[in-house]
C-alpha positions, 0 to 999 in steps of 0.5 A: 546925362553922362556928360553932366556926371563926367563934368561934375566928377572932373570939376574939382580938377578942371575948374569952371572954364575947362569943365564947360569945355569938357561938357560942351564937347561931350555933347556937341560931338554929336552935331555930326549926326545932324550934318550927316542927316543934312548930307543924306537929304541933300540939304532938303530937310532941316527938321531936327524931329525928322532927323531924330526919327531917321536915327531911331529907324537907323538904330532899329534896322542897322542889323538888316544887312551890312550897314556902314555908319559914318560920323565925322566928329567921331573919327580918329582923324578929328581926334588927331587934329584936336590933339595937335591943336592941344599940343601946338596951340592951347592945351588949356582950351583943347585938352578938355575938348579932347577929354570930352570927346573921348569920354563921349566915345567910350559911351558910344563904343559901349552902347554899340557893343552892348547892342551887338553892332560894334562895327556899324560905324566907321571910326576913321575917314580912311576906314569908311572909304575902304569899307564903302568900296568893299560893300560896293564890290559886293553890290551893296550901296550904303546910301540905299540903306540911308534912303530906306531909313529916310523913307521910314522916318517920313512915316510917323 
């Protein structure tokens, strides 16, 4: 819904083609959640319905202990790649994509902060591996939490 509002506001400035890129990128950035779900299930479960249940359980339980979320398309490294593509290839194509992704991230960070879990997600690939290593040193395996949420998502 927020993507539609942002698109409508920017339409007079961006025009139709760039507005569609803005909107599409503000939505498709979340496709990394599905890719992560496929990774977690080792490609054994392709059900979008179970994926949504999985993330619903994740949201319900992400305060239980130290949890480490990772969404590839939400990382600074991906934003840098899109920025570089805009700078060196096509600003017409990649600037609205970068704007849509940034718009989406503003709402994600606000949502995480509002729910008291602003650090549940790693915002960098490097950060993810550092935090994962620190958790493993404490005896906490982040994958165990994902397995638990998957088991809970199996129950309707």
